[in-house]
Residue, then its C-alpha position, 0 to 999 in steps of 0.5 A: m454495496s452500491p456501484k459507487e461504493l465499489l468504485y471508491i474501494e477499487d480506487a482506494l485499492n489502486h492507490e494502496s497498490f501504487l503506494k506499496t510499489q513506490c515504497q518497495e522501489c524506494a527501499n531498494q535504493l536506500s543504503d541506510p539500514v535504519l531508513k530502509n527498515f522504516v520504509n519497509e515498515l511503511c510498505h508492510k503497512r500499505g499491504e495491510i491496508f490493501n488487504e483490509l480494503y480487499r476483505t470489504l469486498 
């Protein structure tokens, strides 16, 4: 893998990590159980994408 490709993956990992953190913070502030569950699912998906990107390294 080229250095430029590694930088792209590192950038994507940072974005996914940030999005997951934002989803977690949002879910913690929600009181509606349906909406909270939806945001938690988004958070889980962000974690899966992060793991997939990480495995490419």
